[in-house]
C-alpha positions in Angstrom: -0.4 0.2 0.0 1.3 3.3 -1.1 -0.1 7.2 -1.2 0.6 9.4 -4.3 3.1 11.4 -2.8 5.7 8.2 -2.7 4.6 7.7 -6.2 5.7 10.6 -7.0 9.1 10.4 -5.2 9.8 7.2 -7.1 9.7 9.1 -10.4 11.9 12.0 -9.1 14.5 10.2 -8.1 15.4 8.7 -11.7 15.6 12.2 -12.4 17.2 14.2 -10.4 21.0 15.2 -9.5 22.6 13.4 -7.2 24.1 15.6 -4.0 27.5 15.9 -2.7 28.5 13.5 0.2 27.6 14.9 3.4 29.1 13.3 6.4 27.4 11.7 9.1 28.2 11.7 12.9 27.8 8.4 15.5 24.2 7.9 15.3 21.9 6.8 17.9 21.1 3.2 18.7 17.5 3.8 18.6 15.4 1.3 16.0 12.5 4.0 14.9 13.5 5.7 11.8 11.4 8.9 9.5 10.2 8.0 6.0 9.9 10.8 4.0 9.3 12.6 0.7 10.7 16.5 1.9 13.6 16.0 3.6 13.1 19.0 5.5 10.6 17.2 7.4 13.0 14.8 8.9 14.3 17.7 11.8 10.9 17.7 13.4 11.2 13.8 13.3 14.5 13.4 15.3 15.0 16.3 17.3 14.4 14.3 20.3 17.4 11.7 19.5 14.8 8.4 19.4 14.5 8.6 15.8 17.9 7.8 14.3 17.9 7.0 10.7 15.8 7.8 7.7 15.2 7.0 4.0 12.6 8.4 0.9 11.9 5.3 -1.0 15.0 5.8 -3.2 19.0 6.7 -3.5 19.9 9.7 -3.2 18.9 11.8 0.3 17.8 15.0 -1.6 19.3 17.7 0.9 21.0 17.6 4.3 20.1 15.0 6.5 20.3 16.3 10.3 23.3 15.2 12.4 24.1 11.9 13.8 21.1 10.8 11.4 22.1 7.7 9.0 20.4 7.7 5.4 19.7 4.6 4.2 19.4 4.5 0.1 17.3 2.2 -1.7 17.1 0.9 -4.9 12.8 1.9 -5.9 12.9 -0.9 -9.0 14.5 -1.6 -12.3 13.8 2.1 -13.6 16.9 3.5 -11.4 19.5 0.9 -12.8 21.2 3.4 -15.1 22.0 5.9 -12.2 23.1 3.2 -9.2 26.3 3.0 -9.3 26.6 6.7 -8.9 23.9 7.9 -6.3 25.2 4.7 -3.8 29.1 6.1 -4.3 28.1 9.1 -3.0 26.1 7.5 -0.4 27.9 4.8 0.6 31.0 8.3 1.0 28.1 10.0 3.3 28.4 7.1 5.5 25.6 5.2 4.9 25.7 1.6 6.6 23.2 -0.1 5.1 21.2 -0.3 1.5 17.5 -1.7 0.9 16.6 -3.8 -1.9 13.7 -2.9 -4.2 10.1 -1.9 -3.0 7.4 -3.8 -3.1 8.4 -6.1 -5.5 5.3 -8.2 -5.2 2.5 -6.1 -6.7 1.9 -4.4 -9.8 2.0 -0.5 -8.7 5.4 -0.7 -7.5 8.9 -2.3 -8.4 6.5 -5.4 -9.9 9.3 -8.0 -10.8 9.8 -11.8 -10.2 11.1 -13.3 -7.3 13.8 -15.4 -9.5 14.5 -11.6 -11.3 14.2 -9.7 -8.4 17.2 -11.9 -7.2 19.3 -11.7 -10.5 19.4 -8.0 -10.5 19.8 -7.9 -6.8 23.3 -10.3 -7.2 23.8 -8.1 -10.0 23.1 -4.2 -8.7 23.8 -4.8 -4.9 25.6 -7.4 -3.5 28.5 -5.5 -5.1 28.9 -3.8 -2.1 28.4 -6.5 0.5 32.0 -5.7 1.6 30.9 -1.3 2.0 27.6 -1.6 3.9 25.1 -4.4 5.0 21.9 -5.5 3.0 18.3 -5.7 3.4 16.0 -7.8 1.3 13.3 -5.9 -0.8 10.7 -4.7 1.1 7.7 -6.9 0.4 4.2 -6.1 1.1 1.9 -8.5 4.0 -0.5 -10.3 0.9 -1.4 -13.3 1.8 -1.9 -14.0 -1.8 0.3 -16.5 -2.9 3.2 -15.1 -4.7 2.9 -11.8 -2.8 4.7 -10.5 0.5 6.2 -13.4 2.6 5.2 -15.9 0.0 7.1 -14.1 -2.1 9.9 -13.2 -0.1 10.5 -17.0 0.4 10.9 -17.8 -3.3 13.2 -14.5 -3.6 15.4 -16.1 -1.0 15.6 -19.0 -2.4 16.9 -17.9 -5.6 18.7 -15.3 -4.1 21.3 -17.5 -1.3 24.3 -16.0 -2.8 23.6 -12.5 -2.1 25.1 -12.0 1.4 21.7 -10.3 3.2 22.2 -9.1 6.7 17.9 -8.3 7.1 14.9 -9.1 5.9 12.5 -6.1 5.0 8.3 -5.9 5.3 5.7 -3.3 4.9 2.3 -3.9 6.7 -1.0 -2.3 6.1 -4.1 -3.8 8.9 -6.3 -3.1 11.1 -5.3 -4.2 14.7 -1.8 -4.4 16.8 -3.0 -7.7 17.2 -2.7 -8.2 13.4 0.8 -6.4 13.4 2.1 -7.9 16.0 0.8 -11.6 13.6 2.8 -10.5 11.3 6.1 -9.1 12.3 6.2 -13.1 14.3 5.8 -14.3 10.6 8.5 -12.2 9.3 10.9 -13.3 11.6 10.1 -16.4 11.5 11.2 -16.5 7.7 14.4 -14.2 8.7 15.5 -16.8 10.9 14.5 -19.8 8.3 17.2 -18.1 5.7 19.8 -17.3 8.9 19.2 -13.3 8.7 20.5 -11.7 11.7 17.7 -8.1 11.2 13.9 -7.3 10.2 13.2 -4.1 9.6 9.6 -2.9 9.1 10.5 -0.1 6.3 6.6 1.1 6.5 3.5 0.4 8.4 0.2 2.1 9.4 -3.0 1.4 10.1 -5.6 0.5 6.5 -7.5 3.2 7.7 -4.7 5.8 8.0 -3.1 5.1 4.7 -4.2 8.6 3.2 -4.3 10.3 6.3 -4.6 10.0 9.2 -8.8 9.4 10.5 -8.2 9.7 14.3 -5.9 10.7 16.1 -6.4 8.2 19.1 -6.9 5.3 17.7 -4.1 5.8 15.8 -2.2 6.9 19.6 -3.2 3.6 21.0 -1.9 1.8 18.0 1.8 3.7 17.1 2.0 3.5 21.3 1.3 -0.4 21.5 3.9 -1.2 18.4 6.7 0.6 18.8 6.8 -0.8 22.8 6.4 -4.6 21.2 8.9 -3.6 18.5 11.7 -1.7 21.0 10.8 -4.9 23.0 11.6 -7.6 20.3 15.4 -8.1 19.9 15.0 -9.3 16.2 13.4 -6.1 14.2 16.7 -3.7 14.3 14.2 -1.2 12.8 11.5 0.5 11.6 9.7 3.8 10.5 5.7 4.5 10.5 4.7 5.8 7.1 5.5 9.1 7.5 7.4 11.7 7.8 4.4 14.2 6.3 1.6 16.7 6.9 -2.0 14.5 7.4 0.2 11.7 9.0 2.6 12.1 11.8 3.1 16.0 11.5 0.8 19.2 10.8 1.7 22.2 9.9 5.9 21.0 9.8 5.3 19.9 13.8 5.0 17.1 15.2 1.3 16.6 16.0 -0.1 13.7 18.5 0.6 11.0 16.8 4.2 12.1 15.8 5.2 13.0 19.5 3.5 9.5 20.4 6.4 7.8 17.9 9.3 10.0 18.3 9.0 10.9 22.1 
């Protein structure tokens, strides 16, 4: 599940100029991240020190990251292959320590790849950087349809056994904390099957909030329970709520009540 802003950003990645390296300082050990389209929103998210990393579904940060915040580049999909080498070298020289794989390749509206094609592309474009960064799988949806979600992930990991992958990434949209915890445990089990040491939930939210927070009280309760669970789950090493933007975790560029719950 994605918003129009993510789709806009994905297109922007392919045509924008690369930013100059910006050296990051030592990061916090917090698991929490900021998923952004506009980098100017990240400062509000990270001022508490509890949000330690950020990504924008792309390979360039598009501006200056707040001090101590780790930018994690993503190779969104096949349309970005041409600019990938220059972009990832810029990110790595700026201090990035992880690389994210493709965005929702298990669905036609996003990176849209078969598991076998994705494994081949991953081996060609991402695995060569295994000595310079830790490598995270493509991020799949929480769909339970055969050939999507963790079903797709199992096929990908079987085909990419020599890809030098460290961690598994997933997305989730649903209706309750119980559903969320069940899915995360399934992701943890999948990672364990393939001896992956990290699980990242790089995009998650209540289904009702995909187009903006519908009810702050309901979302506050969910976010509070979710971060307590994720912070207490050793197998989960990073996560980011959807998203660092007005009508989501921000209002008029500042944290709203849900943003305060998430960031503090």
